[in-house]
C-alpha positions as CSV (number, residue, x, y, z in Angstrom):
1,M,102.9,69.1,72.0
2,K,105.9,70.3,70.2
3,K,108.1,72.8,72.1
4,F,110.2,75.6,70.7
5,L,112.7,77.9,72.3
6,M,113.0,81.6,71.5
7,L,116.4,83.0,72.5
8,H,116.7,86.8,72.9
9,G,120.2,88.1,73.0
10,I,122.1,91.0,74.4
11,N,120.3,94.3,74.9
12,H,116.9,92.9,73.9
13,N,115.5,93.7,77.3
14,M,115.8,97.3,76.2
15,F,113.4,96.9,73.2
16,G,110.9,99.7,73.3
17,K,113.6,102.2,74.5
18,R,116.6,101.3,72.3
19,D,116.9,102.8,68.9
20,P,113.2,103.1,67.9
21,K,114.3,103.8,64.3
22,Q,115.7,100.3,63.9
23,Y,113.5,98.4,66.4
24,G,110.3,100.4,66.8
25,T,108.7,100.8,70.2
26,I,107.5,97.3,70.9
27,T,108.8,95.8,74.1
28,L,110.3,92.3,74.6
29,E,107.2,91.4,76.7
30,E,104.9,92.4,73.8
31,I,107.1,90.3,71.4
32,N,106.8,87.3,73.7
33,G,103.1,87.8,74.0
34,K,102.7,87.8,70.2
35,L,104.9,84.6,70.0
36,R,102.8,82.8,72.6
37,A,99.6,83.8,70.8
38,L,100.9,82.4,67.5
39,A,102.2,79.3,69.2
40,K,98.7,78.6,70.6
41,E,97.2,79.1,67.1
42,L,99.8,76.7,65.7
43,G,99.2,74.1,68.4
44,V,102.8,74.3,69.8
45,E,104.4,75.7,72.9
46,V,107.1,78.5,72.9
47,V,109.5,79.1,75.7
48,T,111.3,82.4,75.8
49,F,114.7,83.4,77.3
50,Q,116.6,86.6,77.3
51,T,120.1,87.3,78.7
52,N,122.9,89.8,78.4
53,S,125.4,87.2,79.4
54,E,127.1,85.1,76.7
55,G,127.8,82.3,79.1
56,E,124.1,82.1,80.2
57,M,123.1,82.0,76.6
58,C,125.3,79.0,75.9
59,E,124.0,77.3,79.1
60,R,120.4,77.8,77.9
61,I,121.3,76.3,74.5
62,H,122.8,73.3,76.2
63,Q,119.6,73.0,78.3
64,A,117.5,73.1,75.1
65,Y,119.5,70.1,73.9
66,Q,118.8,68.2,77.1
67,D,115.1,69.2,77.0
68,N,114.7,67.8,73.5
69,M,113.3,71.0,72.1
70,D,111.7,70.6,68.7
71,G,113.3,73.8,67.3
72,V,115.1,76.9,68.3
73,M,114.8,80.5,67.2
74,I,117.5,83.0,68.0
75,N,117.9,86.7,67.8
76,A,121.4,87.0,69.3
77,G,121.8,90.7,68.6
78,A,125.4,91.8,68.2
79,W,126.6,88.3,69.3
80,T,125.4,87.1,65.8
81,H,128.5,88.7,64.3
82,Y,131.3,87.5,66.5
83,S,130.3,84.9,69.1
84,Y,131.9,81.6,68.2
85,G,131.0,80.3,71.7
86,I,127.3,80.7,70.9
87,R,127.9,79.3,67.4
88,D,129.5,76.2,68.9
89,A,126.7,75.8,71.4
90,L,124.1,76.0,68.6
91,A,126.0,73.4,66.5
92,I,125.3,70.9,69.3
93,L,121.6,71.1,68.5
94,T,120.1,68.5,66.2
95,V,116.9,70.4,65.6
96,P,116.2,73.3,63.2
97,V,117.6,76.6,64.3
98,V,116.2,79.8,62.8
99,E,118.2,83.0,63.1
100,L,116.1,86.2,63.1
101,H,116.5,89.9,63.4
102,M,114.0,92.8,63.5
103,S,116.1,95.0,61.4
104,N,117.6,94.2,58.0
105,I,121.2,93.5,59.1
106,H,122.4,93.6,55.5
107,A,121.3,97.2,55.1
108,R,123.1,98.4,58.2
109,E,126.7,98.7,59.2
110,E,129.2,96.5,57.4
111,F,130.1,94.5,60.6
112,R,126.4,93.4,60.8
113,H,126.4,91.8,57.4
114,R,128.1,88.6,58.5
115,S,126.5,86.0,60.8
116,V,128.9,83.5,62.3
117,F,125.9,81.2,62.7
118,A,125.0,81.1,59.0
119,E,126.7,77.8,58.2
120,I,125.0,75.9,60.9
121,I,121.4,77.2,60.9
122,K,118.4,76.2,58.9
123,G,117.8,79.8,57.7
124,Q,117.7,83.5,58.5
125,I,114.9,86.0,58.6
126,S,115.6,89.8,58.9
127,G,114.1,93.1,58.3
128,F,110.4,92.6,59.2
129,G,110.3,94.0,62.7
130,V,108.2,92.0,65.1
131,D,107.0,89.9,62.2
132,S,110.5,88.5,61.9
133,Y,109.8,86.7,65.2
134,L,106.4,85.3,63.9
135,L,107.9,84.2,60.6
136,G,110.7,82.6,62.5
137,L,108.3,80.6,64.7
138,R,106.4,79.5,61.6
139,A,109.6,78.5,59.9
140,A,110.9,76.5,62.9
141,V,107.5,74.7,63.2
142,S,107.5,73.8,59.5
143,A,111.2,72.7,59.5
144,S,110.6,70.5,62.6
145,G,107.9,68.7,60.6
146,E,110.3,68.2,57.7
147,S,113.1,66.8,60.0
148,Q,110.7,64.2,61.5
149,K,109.8,63.0,58.0
150,R,113.4,62.0,57.3
């Protein structure tokens, strides 16, 4: 069975409490539940991980490489815009990486418009709330099939 990793970044443990205008009231646990349900429907497995530590995020990405994950989805939060350490860790991966965001980062503050991951990822999904996660999983599953055909 194909296995995918969902990486949740800094402050995401506060979903449901943090800025409901941008992120709604859904909790991280509820997001993960929706991802697991979709994964079951798609016949794949999804593993989730959240941290507020940049070093732990890099270590988990390294572990994904060692575990031969079939794809990775990442919502790195604010790290998206400045973490070259996470970018370099993601660049080690040889599987599709899908960046996602609940809010439309291009309609927010100027500093959020740039992703330091953009050059090394398969694609980006933003602005669809919790559906960004579900679209991200679908995209990663689809892209993993494409990479196996090559």
